[in-house]
C-alpha positions in Angstrom: -13.2 -9.7 4.5 -11.5 -6.7 3.2 -7.8 -5.9 3.4 -6.3 -2.6 2.5 -2.8 -1.4 2.9 -2.7 2.1 1.3 -5.0 4.9 2.7 -4.5 8.7 3.5 -6.1 10.7 6.2 -6.2 14.5 7.0 -2.6 14.2 8.4 -1.7 14.5 4.7 -4.0 15.1 1.8 -7.1 12.8 3.0 -10.4 14.1 4.2 -10.9 12.1 7.4 -9.1 11.8 10.6 -7.3 8.4 11.1 -9.9 7.3 13.7 -12.8 8.3 11.4 -11.2 6.4 8.4 -10.7 3.3 10.5 -14.2 3.4 11.7 -15.7 3.7 8.3 -13.4 0.8 6.9 -14.8 -1.4 9.8 -18.4 -0.6 8.7 -17.3 -1.5 5.1 -16.3 -5.1 6.2 -12.6 -4.4 6.7 -10.4 -6.9 8.6 -7.3 -4.8 8.3 -6.5 -1.3 7.3 -3.0 0.5 7.1 -2.8 4.3 7.5 0.0 5.3 5.0 0.1 9.2 4.8 2.4 10.8 2.4 5.5 11.7 3.9 9.1 13.0 3.0 11.7 13.0 5.6 11.3 16.1 7.7 8.2 15.2 9.5 8.5 11.3 9.7 8.7 11.1 13.6 5.6 13.3 14.0 3.5 11.7 11.5 4.3 8.2 12.6 3.7 9.0 16.4 0.3 10.5 15.6 -0.9 7.5 13.3 0.6 4.9 15.8 -1.5 6.4 18.7 -4.7 6.5 16.7 -4.2 2.9 15.3 -3.6 1.7 18.9 -6.8 3.3 20.2 -8.8 1.9 17.2 -7.5 -1.6 17.9 -8.2 -1.4 21.6 -11.9 -0.7 21.0 -12.8 -2.1 17.6 -12.2 -5.5 15.9 -10.0 -4.4 13.1 -6.2 -4.5 12.7 -5.0 -0.9 12.1 -1.4 -0.6 10.9 0.6 2.6 11.2 2.6 3.1 8.0 3.8 5.7 5.5 3.9 6.4 2.0 7.2 7.8 0.9 6.2 10.2 -1.8 8.4 11.9 -4.5 11.5 11.1 -2.3 14.5 11.3 -4.5 15.3 7.8 -5.6 18.8 7.7 -4.1 17.2 8.5 -0.6 14.4 6.0 -0.6 16.1 3.1 1.2 17.4 5.3 3.9 13.9 7.0 4.3 12.4 3.7 4.5 14.9 2.4 7.1 14.3 5.5 9.2 10.5 5.1 9.1 10.8 1.7 10.3 13.2 2.6 13.1 10.7 5.4 14.1 7.8 2.8 14.4 6.2 2.4 11.2 5.1 -1.1 10.6 4.6 -0.8 6.9 6.5 1.2 4.2 4.9 2.0 1.0 6.6 3.8 -1.8 4.8 5.9 -4.3 5.7 4.2 -7.5 6.2 5.6 -11.0 2.6 6.1 -11.9 1.8 7.5 -15.3 -0.4 10.3 -13.5 2.5 12.2 -11.9 6.2 13.1 -12.7 7.8 10.7 -10.4 11.5 10.6 -10.5 12.7 7.8 -13.0 14.5 5.1 -10.9 11.9 5.3 -8.0 10.6 1.8 -8.8 14.1 0.3 -8.8 15.2 2.0 -5.7 12.1 0.9 -3.8 12.4 -2.8 -4.8 16.1 -2.8 -4.0 15.4 -1.7 -0.5 15.1 -4.3 2.3 12.7 -1.8 4.3 10.0 -1.4 1.7 6.8 -3.5 1.8 4.7 -2.4 -1.1 5.4 -0.5 -4.3 2.2 1.5 -5.0 0.8 2.2 -8.6 4.1 1.2 -10.2 3.0 2.3 -13.7 4.6 0.8 -16.7 6.9 -1.4 -14.6 9.6 -3.4 -16.3 9.9 -7.2 -16.3 13.4 -6.7 -14.7 11.8 -4.6 -11.9 9.1 -7.3 -11.5 11.7 -10.0 -11.0 13.5 -7.9 -8.4 10.1 -7.5 -6.6 9.6 -11.3 -6.7 13.0 -12.0 -5.4 12.6 -9.5 -2.6 9.2 -10.3 -1.6 7.8 -6.8 -2.1 4.2 -6.5 -3.1 3.1 -4.8 -6.4 -0.1 -2.8 -6.2 -3.1 -3.0 -8.3 -4.6 0.3 -7.7 -8.2 1.2 -7.3 -7.5 4.8 -7.7 -8.7 6.2 -11.1 -5.6 8.1 -12.1 -3.3 5.3 -11.2 -5.3 2.3 -12.4 -4.9 2.4 -16.2 -1.7 0.3 -16.0 -3.2 -2.4 -13.9 -3.3 -5.0 -16.6 0.3 -4.3 -17.3 1.4 -4.6 -13.7 -0.5 -8.0 -13.6 1.3 -9.3 -16.7 4.7 -8.3 -15.5 4.0 -9.8 -12.0 2.6 -12.9 -13.6 5.7 -13.3 -15.9 8.0 -12.7 -13.0 6.3 -14.5 -10.3 5.9 -11.4 -7.9 3.2 -10.9 -5.5 0.2 -8.7 -6.1 -2.1 -6.9 -3.7 -5.2 -4.5 -4.3 -5.3 -1.3 -2.5 -7.7 1.5 -2.4 -5.4 4.5 -2.1 -8.3 6.1 -0.2 -8.5 9.7 0.3 -12.1 9.8 1.7 -14.8 7.3 2.8 -16.1 7.0 -0.8 -12.8 5.6 -1.9 -12.8 2.8 0.7 -13.0 -0.7 -0.7 -15.9 -3.2 -0.4 -15.7 -6.9 -1.0 -17.6 -6.3 -4.3 -15.5 -3.5 -5.5 -12.2 -5.1 -4.6 -13.3 -8.2 -6.6 -14.2 -6.0 -9.6 -10.8 -4.0 -9.5 -9.0 -7.5 -9.6 -11.4 -8.8 -12.4 -10.9 -5.7 -14.4 -7.1 -6.2 -14.2 -7.7 -9.5 -15.9 -6.9 -11.9 -13.0 -8.2 -15.4 -13.1 -10.6 -16.5 -10.4 -7.7 -18.3 -8.6 -5.6 -15.3 -8.9 -8.3 -13.1 -7.3 -8.5 -15.3 -4.2 -4.7 -15.1 -3.9 -4.6 -11.3 -4.5 -7.5 -10.5 -2.2 -7.1 -13.1 0.5 -4.0 -15.1 0.6 -1.4 -12.2 0.0 -3.2 -9.7 2.3 -3.3 -12.4 5.1 0.2 -13.3 4.7 1.3 -9.6 4.6 -0.8 -8.9 7.9 0.8 -11.8 9.6 4.3 -10.5 8.8 3.4 -7.1 10.0 1.9 -8.1 13.1 4.9 -10.4 14.0 7.2 -7.4 14.2 
């Protein structure tokens, strides 16, 4: 079973509609997928409404958990917690924050702001995250992402090491923008293994942690 909590559709910068992405994920063996298109503040309501409708339709007819969410992207650090709170109030079940990836000029302080927010669920591609930040993630229960996306994945080993030292939870996500980016059981395993996780860690990261997060999201 494959779980993936970070994907994009044609609503933002992805290639496929939400329904097509969900359908292709189902064929890939997905148990759950979250649609987390890039968003700021101005069009939160419209985006969440559209994604929620398509996720509900997918779940009605196909055997897959389709989670409506958002990825807060290049939001000023000082505004992240309020934006995450607003997203949840508007119906997003999952809030991902676009972390301080080495591939983009994300505002310094973004990781810390996300990890201190009670409304954030996942810090995506957190780049060269510090041990202090990882400890906050552990204390707050926010998942740190091991990224499958090529430009964001070089620090994956560092993220794993910081999470291991701090006791923070890890999760593998595709950050998919088209069907070729979607995970398979094999590719997810390889991403985790290449990040130097042990066999036991891989089971936790690919199955135990995603199942725990899914239960949390579905209970809301």
